[in-house]
All heavy atoms as an XYZ file, in Angstrom:
979
protein
N      55.096     87.678     85.840
C      55.676     88.839     86.333
C      54.632     89.402     87.423
O      53.420     89.609     87.067
C      55.676     89.952     85.129
C      56.761     89.619     84.265
S      56.987     90.870     83.030
C      55.640     90.407     81.986
N      55.178     89.584     88.467
C      54.333     89.983     89.589
C      54.165     91.530     89.647
O      53.087     92.023     89.413
C      54.895     89.467     90.934
C      54.883     87.976     90.948
C      55.424     87.486     92.301
N      56.841     87.165     92.354
C      57.585     86.326     91.473
N      56.977     85.964     90.391
N      58.839     86.122     91.703
N      55.136     92.233     90.031
C      55.047     93.691     90.168
C      55.604     94.441     89.057
O      56.805     94.233     88.722
C      55.690     94.044     91.556
C      55.598     95.491     91.816
C      56.407     95.791     93.159
C      56.380     97.227     93.443
N      57.160     97.596     94.524
N      54.887     95.310     88.443
C      55.299     96.157     87.353
C      55.314     97.572     87.806
O      54.224     98.097     88.214
C      54.524     95.971     86.134
C      54.573     94.491     85.636
C      54.975     96.880     84.999
C      53.597     94.112     84.607
N      56.412     98.230     87.718
C      56.430     99.681     88.161
C      56.465    100.521     86.849
O      57.117    100.168     85.890
C      57.695     99.987     89.061
N      55.741    101.570     86.804
C      55.730    102.456     85.670
C      56.128    103.891     86.267
O      55.603    104.289     87.211
C      54.252    102.525     85.135
C      54.080    103.685     84.138
N      53.424    104.822     84.530
C      54.381    103.788     82.827
C      53.313    105.605     83.457
N      53.902    104.941     82.499
N      57.116    104.486     85.558
C      57.577    105.781     86.050
C      58.316    106.518     84.939
O      58.482    106.006     83.819
C      58.601    105.540     87.191
C      59.743    104.658     86.900
C      60.934    105.077     86.391
C      59.583    103.211     86.963
C      62.007    104.147     86.109
C      60.542    102.320     86.752
C      61.810    102.859     86.275
O      62.858    101.929     86.048
N      58.635    107.765     85.193
C      59.280    108.600     84.217
C      60.738    108.889     84.696
O      60.879    109.191     85.913
C      58.551    109.936     84.110
C      57.292    109.797     83.336
C      55.985    109.664     83.837
C      57.116    109.916     81.969
N      55.120    109.562     82.853
C      55.715    109.677     81.586
C      57.933    110.087     80.818
C      55.229    109.786     80.351
C      57.434    110.107     79.602
C      56.126    109.963     79.319
N      61.701    108.929     83.825
C      62.999    109.324     84.045
C      63.179    110.687     83.320
O      62.976    110.676     82.094
C      64.104    108.358     83.546
C      64.337    107.221     84.494
C      65.551    106.493     83.919
C      65.874    105.246     84.806
N      67.017    104.549     84.312
N      63.455    111.702     83.995
C      63.528    113.087     83.435
C      64.924    113.617     83.763
O      65.350    113.758     84.841
C      62.487    114.066     84.138
C      61.096    113.344     83.908
C      62.538    115.331     83.426
C      60.071    113.920     84.815
N      65.623    114.003     82.631
C      66.993    114.483     82.705
C      67.002    115.979     82.676
O      66.488    116.635     81.762
C      67.856    113.883     81.611
C      69.266    114.199     81.748
C      70.092    113.352     80.756
C      71.587    113.496     80.946
N      72.304    112.704     80.061
N      67.622    116.695     83.695
C      67.699    118.118     83.792
C      68.564    118.563     82.581
O      69.740    118.109     82.337
C      68.354    118.511     85.054
S      68.674    120.339     85.098
N      68.036    119.597     81.841
C      68.779    120.097     80.629
C      69.935    121.034     81.002
O      70.773    121.319     80.205
C      67.729    120.925     79.914
C      66.748    121.261     80.880
C      66.763    120.197     81.930
N      69.982    121.424     82.262
C      71.054    122.267     82.829
C      72.247    121.471     83.320
O      73.348    121.716     82.953
C      70.540    123.362     83.833
O      69.476    124.031     83.232
C      71.664    124.252     84.308
N      71.948    120.629     84.259
C      73.041    119.883     84.966
C      73.140    118.345     84.671
O      74.053    117.713     85.007
C      72.961    120.068     86.493
S      71.574    119.233     87.278
N      71.993    117.830     83.991
C      72.043    116.371     83.671
C      71.546    115.502     84.750
O      71.517    114.214     84.494
N      71.228    115.997     85.913
C      70.708    115.104     86.984
C      69.443    114.459     86.583
O      68.650    115.046     85.842
C      70.515    115.962     88.278
N      69.201    113.297     87.075
C      67.978    112.486     86.712
C      66.926    112.559     87.821
O      67.218    112.159     88.942
C      68.385    111.085     86.476
C      67.414    110.304     85.673
C      68.012    108.876     85.328
O      68.025    108.023     86.176
O      68.445    108.736     84.121
N      65.729    112.860     87.437
C      64.634    112.949     88.376
C      63.667    111.813     88.020
O      63.402    111.505     86.826
C      63.792    114.329     88.269
O      64.702    115.377     88.781
C      62.536    114.223     89.109
N      63.170    111.136     89.025
C      62.239    110.018     88.806
C      60.864    110.384     89.319
O      60.796    110.972     90.469
C      62.668    108.701     89.617
C      64.156    108.359     89.275
C      61.741    107.640     89.431
C      64.328    107.817     87.890
N      59.886    110.123     88.540
C      58.518    110.538     88.941
C      57.552    109.319     88.634
O      57.565    108.808     87.511
C      58.029    111.770     88.213
O      56.733    112.107     88.619
N      56.763    109.004     89.558
C      55.740    107.930     89.396
C      54.507    108.257     90.154
O      54.587    109.034     91.149
C      56.292    106.562     89.795
O      56.360    106.495     91.274
N      53.384    107.677     89.833
C      52.156    107.866     90.505
C      52.211    107.345     91.954
O      51.621    107.958     92.825
C      50.989    107.281     89.737
N      52.917    106.210     92.074
C      52.997    105.480     93.414
C      53.983    106.275     94.358
O      53.649    106.396     95.541
C      53.450    104.133     93.269
C      52.532    103.236     92.442
C      52.831    103.362     90.952
O      53.756    103.981     90.513
N      52.006    102.732     90.079
N      55.139    106.645     93.814
C      56.224    107.259     94.693
C      56.236    108.753     94.661
O      57.055    109.268     95.369
C      57.549    106.675     94.188
C      57.567    105.139     94.190
C      57.928    104.551     95.548
O      58.646    105.219     96.330
O      57.395    103.468     95.859
N      55.621    109.403     93.748
C      55.627    110.897     93.629
C      56.933    111.248     92.850
O      57.451    110.374     92.079
N      57.449    112.409     92.994
C      58.569    112.973     92.297
C      59.787    113.034     93.177
O      59.681    113.651     94.303
C      58.275    114.206     91.601
O      57.145    113.999     90.670
C      59.362    114.721     90.784
N      60.875    112.394     92.771
C      62.118    112.525     93.540
C      63.066    113.324     92.708
O      63.869    112.784     91.776
C      62.626    111.174     93.893
C      61.722    110.412     94.739
C      62.182    108.983     95.010
C      61.171    108.303     95.937
N      61.439    106.882     96.049
N      63.268    114.620     92.924
C      64.125    115.486     92.151
C      65.545    115.393     92.728
O      65.829    115.254     93.877
C      63.698    116.969     92.302
N      66.509    115.354     91.779
C      67.941    115.108     92.116
C      68.705    116.386     91.941
O      69.970    116.452     92.051
C      68.546    114.050     91.229
C      67.894    112.741     91.388
C      68.225    112.059     92.721
C      67.633    110.702     92.717
N      67.895    110.041     93.958
N      68.033    117.625     91.585
C      68.855    118.827     91.419
C      67.927    120.014     91.760
O      66.751    119.886     91.817
C      69.269    118.992     89.987
S      68.092    119.379     88.776
N      68.494    121.181     92.025
C      67.800    122.382     92.403
C      67.149    123.041     91.196
O      66.356    123.928     91.376
C      68.713    123.339     93.103
O      69.813    123.696     92.269
N      67.444    122.680     89.973
C      66.792    123.247     88.850
C      65.365    122.745     88.628
O      64.633    123.491     88.083
C      67.625    122.946     87.525
C      69.045    123.443     87.562
N      70.131    122.565     87.641
C      69.531    124.623     87.528
C      71.165    123.251     87.721
N      70.863    124.606     87.631
N      65.120    121.558     89.096
C      63.687    120.937     88.830
C      62.757    121.767     89.651
O      62.891    121.985     90.810
C      63.781    119.491     89.315
C      62.556    118.806     89.019
C      62.247    118.200     87.702
C      61.479    118.737     90.008
C      60.979    117.633     87.456
C      60.286    118.040     89.745
C      60.035    117.487     88.546
N      61.603    122.072     89.022
C      60.486    122.678     89.675
C      59.334    121.783     89.798
O      58.894    121.311     90.836
C      60.111    124.007     88.933
C      59.019    124.796     89.608
O      58.543    124.431     90.715
N      58.507    125.838     88.986
N      58.733    121.513     88.655
C      57.467    120.633     88.609
C      57.424    119.803     87.303
O      57.991    120.094     86.264
C      56.223    121.494     88.587
C      55.968    122.019     90.013
C      54.608    122.850     89.811
N      54.854    124.030     89.006
C      54.001    124.827     88.445
N      52.757    124.614     88.689
N      54.248    125.841     87.749
N      56.720    118.631     87.381
C      56.519    117.766     86.270
C      54.931    117.810     85.961
O      54.109    117.581     86.925
C      56.918    116.377     86.679
C      56.682    115.327     85.568
C      56.711    115.584     84.269
C      56.211    114.030     86.018
C      56.390    114.623     83.251
C      55.941    113.048     84.978
C      56.052    113.394     83.708
N      54.557    118.142     84.795
C      53.200    118.302     84.396
C      52.911    117.160     83.344
O      52.824    117.523     82.131
C      52.928    119.637     83.917
C      53.170    120.766     84.882
C      53.083    122.048     84.163
C      52.319    120.692     86.090
N      52.771    115.932     83.620
C      52.589    114.856     82.710
C      51.457    115.043     81.751
O      51.444    114.682     80.553
C      52.532    113.558     83.491
C      52.116    114.012     84.889
C      52.634    115.348     85.046
N      50.259    115.570     82.303
C      49.119    115.729     81.479
C      49.303    116.761     80.351
O      48.569    116.736     79.363
C      47.852    116.086     82.302
C      48.022    117.425     83.052
C      48.835    117.428     84.343
O      49.307    116.319     84.767
O      49.160    118.481     84.883
N      50.234    117.563     80.531
C      50.618    118.662     79.501
C      51.949    118.327     78.827
O      52.355    119.114     77.971
C      50.787    120.029     80.134
C      49.442    120.464     80.752
C      49.613    121.837     81.542
O      50.364    122.670     81.054
O      48.923    121.963     82.612
N      52.552    117.215     79.108
C      53.860    116.784     78.578
C      54.900    117.905     78.748
O      55.651    118.126     77.769
C      53.768    116.410     77.089
O      53.048    115.179     77.062
N      54.937    118.484     79.906
C      55.905    119.549     80.229
C      56.625    119.355     81.538
O      56.100    118.681     82.506
C      55.256    120.946     80.335
C      54.642    121.523     79.079
C      53.924    122.785     79.439
C      55.756    121.810     78.107
N      57.862    119.866     81.617
C      58.633    119.809     82.784
C      59.082    121.251     82.996
O      59.607    121.908     82.104
C      59.829    118.880     82.675
C      60.618    118.843     83.974
C      59.485    117.498     82.310
N      58.887    121.675     84.200
C      59.332    123.059     84.594
C      60.645    123.083     85.382
O      60.708    122.321     86.411
C      58.234    123.798     85.344
C      56.795    123.822     84.680
C      55.829    124.566     85.632
C      57.052    124.585     83.332
N      61.504    123.949     84.951
C      62.838    124.038     85.541
C      63.124    125.517     85.868
O      62.467    126.335     85.286
C      63.989    123.480     84.566
C      63.987    122.019     84.397
C      63.383    121.503     83.275
C      64.653    121.244     85.300
C      63.383    120.065     83.044
C      64.654    119.875     85.009
C      64.070    119.333     83.910
O      64.085    117.946     83.758
N      64.035    125.728     86.722
C      64.665    127.044     86.964
C      66.032    127.018     86.298
O      66.812    126.130     86.464
C      64.873    127.340     88.412
C      63.486    127.457     89.237
C      63.174    126.486     90.203
C      62.601    128.510     89.004
C      62.009    126.581     90.975
C      61.424    128.496     89.663
C      61.131    127.593     90.674
O      59.921    127.668     91.264
N      66.266    128.111     85.563
C      67.581    128.257     84.967
C      68.473    128.836     85.968
O      68.105    129.083     87.192
C      67.573    129.078     83.622
C      67.148    130.502     83.826
O      67.127    131.029     85.036
N      66.777    131.145     82.802
N      69.788    129.090     85.700
C      70.734    129.588     86.628
C      70.471    131.088     87.150
O      71.022    131.503     88.117
C      72.158    129.518     86.098
C      72.691    128.010     86.047
O      72.105    127.210     86.803
O      73.464    127.679     85.175
N      69.507    131.698     86.416
C      69.120    132.994     86.758
C      67.913    133.029     87.758
O      67.394    134.092     88.087
C      68.890    133.936     85.615
C      70.094    134.068     84.665
C      69.706    134.901     83.456
C      71.218    134.807     85.422
N      67.337    131.771     87.958
C      66.185    131.612     88.796
C      64.820    131.838     88.112
O      63.815    131.826     88.665
N      64.962    131.987     86.750
C      63.670    132.106     85.844
C      63.144    130.681     85.588
O      63.936    129.701     85.338
C      64.088    132.770     84.592
C      64.663    134.161     84.807
C      65.319    134.734     83.506
O      65.918    133.884     82.736
O      65.259    135.955     83.371
N      61.855    130.554     85.543
C      61.154    129.348     85.251
C      61.268    129.081     83.816
O      60.886    130.025     82.989
C      59.738    129.381     85.785
C      59.031    128.053     85.778
C      57.702    128.027     86.405
O      56.769    128.542     85.725
O      57.587    127.579     87.512
N      61.515    127.858     83.380
C      61.541    127.507     81.981
C      60.700    126.316     81.784
O      60.729    125.257     82.600
C      63.008    127.095     81.492
C      64.100    127.948     81.836
S      65.649    127.308     81.173
C      65.624    125.618     81.585
N      59.894    126.263     80.738
C      59.067    125.005     80.472
C      59.801    124.337     79.304
O      60.231    124.851     78.321
C      57.745    125.472     79.886
N      59.998    122.984     79.516
C      60.649    122.132     78.607
C      59.719    121.037     78.191
O      59.094    120.387     79.092
C      62.012    121.548     79.198
C      62.682    120.683     78.298
C      62.848    122.696     79.687
N      59.681    120.674     76.912
C      58.904    119.587     76.479
C      59.363    118.234     77.011
O      60.504    117.984     77.059
C      58.832    119.479     74.924
C      58.096    120.701     74.317
C      58.211    120.663     72.791
N      58.146    119.297     72.221
C      57.130    118.719     71.595
N      56.000    119.455     71.507
N      57.176    117.530     71.046
N      58.386    117.454     77.543
C      58.773    116.151     78.087
C      59.502    115.265     77.136
O      60.437    114.617     77.483
C      57.499    115.486     78.608
C      57.682    114.098     79.243
C      58.581    114.191     80.466
C      56.304    113.523     79.600
N      59.166    115.265     75.880
C      59.729    114.400     74.910
C      61.321    114.703     74.707
O      62.001    113.887     74.137
C      59.020    114.265     73.615
C      58.901    115.585     72.894
O      59.410    116.632     73.374
O      58.197    115.610     71.801
N      61.671    115.894     75.095
C      63.033    116.249     74.912
C      63.971    115.905     76.112
O      65.175    115.885     76.025
C      63.277    117.699     74.565
O      62.901    118.464     75.551
N      63.335    115.665     77.333
C      64.127    115.397     78.484
C      63.643    114.141     79.228
O      64.236    113.786     80.240
C      64.096    116.558     79.510
C      64.818    117.774     78.966
C      62.624    116.908     79.890
N      62.583    113.484     78.774
C      61.988    112.354     79.615
C      61.892    111.047     78.840
O      61.840    111.019     77.605
N      61.838    110.018     79.605
C      61.704    108.722     79.101
C      60.681    107.990     80.005
O      60.697    108.115     81.169
C      62.910    107.847     79.097
C      64.035    108.284     78.177
C      65.299    107.455     78.399
O      65.592    106.985     79.450
N      65.952    107.282     77.282
N      59.767    107.263     79.402
C      58.837    106.459     80.120
C      59.494    105.129     80.468
O      60.071    104.537     79.535
C      57.483    106.272     79.401
C      56.424    105.636     80.289
C      57.641    105.535     78.063
C      54.952    105.722     79.765
N      59.357    104.630     81.671
C      60.095    103.414     82.046
C      59.175    102.444     82.695
O      58.264    102.765     83.341
C      61.247    103.752     83.078
S      62.508    104.812     82.306
N      59.518    101.180     82.532
C      58.878    100.053     83.262
C      59.908     99.184     83.942
O      60.969     98.977     83.280
C      58.120     99.201     82.257
C      56.922     99.904     81.561
C      57.164    100.501     80.349
C      55.679     99.955     82.074
C      56.157    101.195     79.681
C      54.651    100.574     81.431
C      54.898    101.234     80.259
O      53.878    101.874     79.592
N      59.607     98.738     85.071
C      60.460     97.861     85.804
C      59.659     96.638     86.133
O      58.569     96.731     86.699
C      60.981     98.597     87.107
O      61.863     97.645     87.858
N      60.267     95.492     85.809
C      59.502     94.255     86.002
C      60.486     93.091     86.100
O      61.654     93.326     85.990
C      58.495     93.927     84.845
C      59.105     94.028     83.494
C      59.567     92.891     82.812
C      59.197     95.301     82.799
C      60.053     92.988     81.553
C      59.701     95.398     81.568
C      60.194     94.240     80.960
N      60.010     91.888     86.503
C      60.833     90.798     86.668
C      60.600     89.675     85.610
O      59.429     89.506     85.143
C      60.671     90.174     88.028
O      60.986     91.121     89.039
N      61.571     88.953     85.313
C      61.489     87.861     84.357
C      60.627     86.796     85.028
O      60.851     86.457     86.109
C      62.894     87.288     84.052
S      62.818     85.785     83.036
N      59.676     86.253     84.217
C      58.771     85.199     84.820
C      59.525     83.864     84.925
O      59.046     82.914     85.710
C      57.631     85.076     83.792
C      58.215     85.586     82.510
C      59.221     86.578     82.874
N      60.702     83.736     84.361
C      61.464     82.464     84.484
C      62.545     82.484     85.494
O      62.744     81.548     86.232
C      62.056     82.217     83.170
C      61.095     82.063     81.934
C      61.831     82.044     80.578
C      60.201     80.912     82.077
N      63.250     83.591     85.746
C      64.338     83.644     86.676
C      64.182     84.720     87.759
O      65.050     84.797     88.642
C      65.658     83.814     86.016
S      65.909     85.363     85.134
N      63.203     85.494     87.652
C      62.945     86.676     88.606
C      63.955     87.768     88.552
O      64.025     88.644     89.476
C      62.693     86.152     90.000
C      61.403     85.464     90.127
O      60.340     85.771     89.562
N      61.459     84.347     90.909
N      64.775     87.723     87.564
C      65.781     88.862     87.391
C      65.052     90.152     87.080
O      64.080     90.209     86.333
C      66.834     88.461     86.338
C      67.988     89.367     86.134
C      68.964     89.264     87.399
O      69.165     88.155     87.800
O      69.519     90.295     87.876
N      65.522     91.254     87.696
C      64.922     92.557     87.454
C      65.283     93.047     86.039
O      66.364     92.917     85.567
C      65.469     93.660     88.464
C      64.778     94.984     88.323
C      65.269     95.942     89.367
C      64.706     97.320     89.030
N      65.347     98.374     89.764
N      64.247     93.653     85.372
C      64.467     94.277     84.061
C      63.914     95.668     84.084
O      62.783     95.942     84.615
C      63.702     93.423     83.061
C      64.222     91.998     82.953
C      63.806     94.049     81.619
C      63.339     91.068     82.237
N      64.692     96.672     83.529
C      64.189     97.993     83.366
C      64.233     98.319     81.922
O      65.230     98.147     81.294
C      65.128     98.978     84.118
C      64.642    100.428     83.993
C      65.505    101.433     84.678
O      66.703    101.521     84.211
O      65.119    102.063     85.539
N      63.099     98.746     81.368
C      62.925     99.126     80.049
C      62.428    100.564     79.945
O      61.445    100.865     80.574
C      61.913     98.124     79.306
N      63.128    101.346     79.206
C      62.744    102.733     79.033
C      62.690    103.186     77.617
O      63.457    102.656     76.777
C      63.770    103.710     79.778
S      63.890    103.443     81.536
N      61.761    104.123     77.332
C      61.563    104.560     75.874
C      61.305    106.038     75.831
O      60.842    106.609     76.843
C      60.427    103.802     75.256
N      61.618    106.607     74.699
C      61.176    108.035     74.587
C      59.686    108.035     74.519
O      59.051    107.049     74.207
C      61.727    108.631     73.272
O      61.356    107.831     72.105
C      63.235    108.622     73.287
N      59.085    109.158     74.617
C      57.574    109.348     74.583
C      56.911    108.738     73.308
O      55.901    108.172     73.361
C      57.198    110.760     74.907
C      55.757    110.897     75.253
C      55.297    112.317     75.601
O      56.059    113.242     75.326
O      54.249    112.410     76.272
N      57.641    108.999     72.212
C      57.148    108.552     70.950
C      57.394    107.048     70.782
O      56.911    106.415     69.917
C      57.680    109.272     69.709
C      57.431    110.701     69.743
C      58.455    111.523     70.594
O      59.632    110.991     70.815
O      58.143    112.597     71.082
N      58.197    106.380     71.694
C      58.643    105.073     71.594
C      59.414    104.685     70.358
O      59.243    103.568     69.877
C      57.438    104.173     71.901
N      60.075    105.640     69.812
C      60.861    105.270     68.609
C      62.146    104.531     68.990
O      62.617    103.839     68.077
C      61.258    106.611     67.814
C      60.071    107.434     67.382
C      60.545    108.759     66.780
C      59.199    106.701     66.439
N      62.571    104.730     70.197
C      63.714    103.982     70.609
C      63.546    103.533     72.054
O      62.759    104.219     72.779
C      65.008    104.890     70.609
C      65.446    105.498     69.305
C      66.610    106.453     69.548
O      67.383    106.265     70.527
N      66.806    107.375     68.599
N      64.127    102.441     72.514
C      64.060    102.034     73.817
C      65.349    101.330     74.166
O      66.113    100.932     73.343
C      62.810    101.081     74.095
C      62.970     99.713     73.584
C      63.515     98.647     74.307
C      62.410     99.407     72.312
C      63.603     97.432     73.846
C      62.570     98.102     71.777
C      63.158     97.134     72.548
O      63.231     95.878     72.110
N      65.648    101.373     75.513
C      66.827    100.530     75.951
C      66.288     99.687     77.153
O      65.369     99.949     77.790
C      68.054    101.414     76.319
C      67.745    102.217     77.621
C      68.121    101.649     78.832
C      67.244    103.423     77.695
C      67.978    102.297     80.041
C      67.096    104.152     78.742
C      67.360    103.591     79.977
O      67.297    104.318     81.180
N      67.142     98.601     77.343
C      66.837     97.647     78.392
C      68.025     97.497     79.256
O      69.114     97.222     78.675
C      66.253     96.337     77.851
C      65.982     95.338     78.950
C      64.931     96.583     77.047
N      67.861     97.445     80.532
C      68.989     97.087     81.424
C      68.615     95.942     82.250
O      67.635     95.888     82.930
C      69.299     98.317     82.416
C      69.943     99.520     81.741
C      70.300    100.579     82.744
O      70.360    100.273     83.994
O      70.515    101.703     82.287
N      69.377     94.879     82.138
C      69.185     93.597     82.741
C      70.238     92.657     82.601
O      71.084     92.788     81.536
C      67.825     92.839     82.283
O      67.610     91.772     83.176
C      67.875     92.420     80.892
N      70.437     91.670     83.497
C      71.431     90.529     83.277
C      70.691     89.300     82.917
O      71.181     88.214     82.885
C      72.287     90.385     84.483
O      71.468     90.113     85.624
N      69.299     89.404     82.669
C      68.435     88.238     82.473
C      68.817     87.794     81.016
O      68.849     88.477     80.060
C      66.954     88.680     82.540
S      65.853     87.359     81.893
N      69.023     86.412     80.990
C      69.288     85.855     79.638
C      68.073     85.374     78.888
O      68.196     84.986     77.740
C      70.282     84.607     79.771
O      69.612     83.611     80.727
C      71.618     85.075     80.347
N      66.925     85.419     79.588
C      65.619     85.007     78.869
C      64.987     86.106     78.189
O      64.160     85.863     77.215
C      64.656     84.518     80.023
C      65.310     83.436     80.770
N      65.598     83.520     82.148
C      65.532     82.105     80.445
C      66.029     82.426     82.592
N      65.990     81.529     81.654
N      65.229     87.401     78.506
C      64.581     88.508     77.846
C      65.062     88.651     76.431
O      66.238     88.617     76.194
C      64.793     89.753     78.649
C      64.218     90.967     77.953
C      62.921     91.371     78.109
C      65.021     91.841     77.206
C      62.322     92.406     77.523
C      64.437     92.949     76.543
C      63.117     93.213     76.697
N      64.063     88.782     75.465
C      64.467     88.965     74.046
C      64.172     90.323     73.553
O      65.054     91.040     72.959
C      63.722     87.878     73.171
C      64.096     86.446     73.638
C      63.972     88.081     71.665
C      65.501     86.148     73.560
N      62.862     90.773     73.681
C      62.508     92.119     73.136
C      61.274     92.561     73.782
O      60.590     91.850     74.496
C      62.307     91.927     71.606
O      62.173     93.208     71.065
C      61.069     91.162     71.268
N      61.004     93.900     73.429
C      59.667     94.469     73.751
C      58.849     94.621     72.465
O      59.473     94.829     71.385
C      59.840     95.802     74.389
C      60.474     95.898     75.806
C      60.666     97.309     76.138
C      59.583     95.223     76.838
N      57.583     94.611     72.516
C      56.783     94.840     71.328
C      55.416     95.399     71.745
O      54.980     95.213     72.902
C      56.617     93.583     70.482
C      55.863     92.412     71.133
C      55.833     91.219     70.122
N      55.253     90.159     70.942
C      55.411     88.931     70.520
N      56.164     88.581     69.512
N      54.818     87.903     71.233
N      54.752     96.071     70.701
C      53.375     96.522     70.938
C      52.431     95.771     70.030
O      52.790     95.537     68.801
C      53.283     98.074     70.724
C      53.936     98.838     71.832
C      53.560    100.287     71.580
C      54.091    101.104     72.845
N      53.645    102.441     72.762
N      51.255     95.493     70.419
C      50.285     94.885     69.611
C      49.473     95.953     68.816
O      49.674     97.110     69.053
C      49.393     93.903     70.322
C      48.521     94.543     71.423
O      48.326     95.764     71.471
O      48.027     93.768     72.314
N      48.376     95.526     68.205
C      47.513     96.411     67.435
C      46.794     97.439     68.343
O      46.491     98.433     67.934
C      46.430     95.640     66.667
C      47.061     94.768     65.563
C      45.930     94.021     64.910
C      45.800     92.681     65.660
N      44.832     91.731     65.111
N      46.535     97.048     69.601
C      45.817     97.846     70.532
C      46.792     98.729     71.262
O      46.381     99.345     72.328
C      44.992     97.059     71.495
C      43.920     96.211     70.819
O      43.396     96.732     69.829
O      43.615     95.089     71.139
N      48.123     98.802     70.913
C      49.023     99.646     71.499
C      49.424     99.151     73.049
O      49.945     99.887     73.786
C      48.689    101.114     71.560
C      49.853    102.062     71.486
O      50.869    101.658     70.810
O      49.765    103.154     71.996
N      49.178     97.848     73.284
C      49.613     97.301     74.564
C      51.044     96.777     74.414
O      51.344     96.003     73.381
C      48.642     96.150     74.942
C      47.249     96.672     75.331
C      46.457     95.539     75.804
C      45.028     96.096     76.112
N      44.164     95.036     76.588
N      51.836     97.037     75.448
C      53.294     96.562     75.417
C      53.332     95.246     76.020
O      52.653     94.912     76.915
C      54.127     97.573     76.081
N      54.257     94.409     75.401
C      54.577     93.080     76.060
C      56.073     92.854     75.941
O      56.767     93.443     75.110
C      53.777     91.997     75.342
O      54.148     91.876     73.965
N      56.500     91.984     76.855
C      57.948     91.596     76.794
C      57.963     90.154     76.334
O      57.089     89.417     76.671
C      58.541     91.685     78.218
N      58.952     89.769     75.614
C      59.083     88.450     75.101
C      60.257     87.763     75.791
O      61.451     88.286     75.751
C      59.245     88.418     73.607
C      59.359     87.017     72.999
C      58.026     89.082     72.923
N      60.063     86.596     76.250
C      61.050     85.806     76.956
C      61.229     84.408     76.339
O      60.185     83.892     75.749
C      60.743     85.599     78.479
C      60.571     86.878     79.244
C      59.383     87.445     79.313
C      61.672     87.344     79.824
C      59.207     88.614     79.987
C      61.544     88.587     80.552
C      60.267     89.227     80.584
N      62.420     83.806     76.300
C      62.583     82.531     75.752
C      63.390     81.670     76.823
O      64.390     82.061     77.329
C      63.442     82.551     74.506
C      63.784     81.229     73.913
C      62.696     83.342     73.405
N      62.918     80.432     77.057
C      63.661     79.574     77.961
C      64.658     78.783     77.217
O      64.889     78.901     76.052
C      62.623     78.687     78.804
C      61.982     77.592     77.915
O      62.354     77.384     76.720
O      60.881     77.025     78.380
N      65.457     77.974     78.009
C      66.551     77.212     77.424
C      66.154     76.197     76.432
O      67.031     75.700     75.700
C      67.388     76.642     78.505
O      66.575     75.763     79.286
N      64.871     75.838     76.428
C      64.368     74.905     75.409
C      63.728     75.527     74.112
O      63.329     74.893     73.255
C      63.278     73.974     76.076
C      63.756     73.259     77.182
C      63.360     73.618     78.459
C      64.657     72.249     77.013
C      63.857     72.896     79.566
C      65.171     71.478     78.058
C      64.675     71.801     79.401
N      63.899     76.861     74.065
C      63.327     77.688     72.961
C      61.817     77.963     72.986
O      61.238     78.481     72.013
N      61.253     77.755     74.154
C      59.832     78.024     74.263
C      59.670     79.558     74.562
O      60.430     80.166     75.226
C      59.198     77.296     75.564
C      59.249     75.831     75.333
O      58.801     75.276     74.270
N      59.734     75.098     76.337
N      58.726     80.194     73.796
C      58.562     81.600     73.816
C      57.396     81.903     74.794
O      56.425     81.370     74.826
C      58.223     82.149     72.465
C      57.918     83.631     72.501
C      59.327     81.880     71.471
N      57.714     82.992     75.658
C      56.700     83.385     76.629
C      56.573     84.948     76.561
O      57.336     85.778     77.080
C      57.275     83.180     78.058
C      57.602     81.693     78.357
C      58.729     81.093     78.121
C      56.428     80.889     78.946
C      58.920     79.804     78.413
C      56.710     79.545     79.110
C      57.951     78.945     78.899
O      58.146     77.694     79.196
N      55.507     85.389     75.722
C      55.254     86.834     75.765
C      54.422     87.128     77.022
O      53.621     86.321     77.564
C      54.272     86.921     74.529
C      53.636     85.604     74.359
C      54.670     84.565     74.932
N      54.733     88.202     77.652
C      54.037     88.752     78.905
C      53.692     90.180     78.742
O      54.548     91.018     78.493
C      55.051     88.459     80.080
N      52.422     90.439     78.942
C      51.976     91.842     78.841
C      52.575     92.696     80.020
O      52.593     92.270     81.140
C      50.493     91.922     79.001
C      49.929     93.248     78.659
C      48.297     93.264     78.638
O      47.802     92.517     77.898
O      47.849     94.140     79.407
N      53.105     93.867     79.642
C      53.591     94.859     80.660
C      52.721     96.123     80.678
O      52.695     96.838     81.488
C      55.082     95.163     80.491
C      55.334     95.789     79.143
C      55.910     93.910     80.743
C      56.657     96.287     79.030
């Protein structure tokens, strides 16, 4: 896996629009309700329809996401999880991707299997 992107997907509680925020790309807001993202405080600030600022907990509107490629076929894979990582989803058409897992040190890895049944764990 060559390039791994790490970013947040944040869903507006008012209109449902999705904002993307990453250290590399900055924040790309998709609606006028979005004000600021404060990852160090796990908060997102929005404006309601009256123009008042509201603080919303990140775990109620955000998902941490990783985008990476399969080491076998180079197909793009996007994996997103809630902040507590109790649930995650993966979007890909890669047939080699099997699952995500965390080790004892809380490091995430993706598991791939080739057509011969060989397993390839890769740290993300």
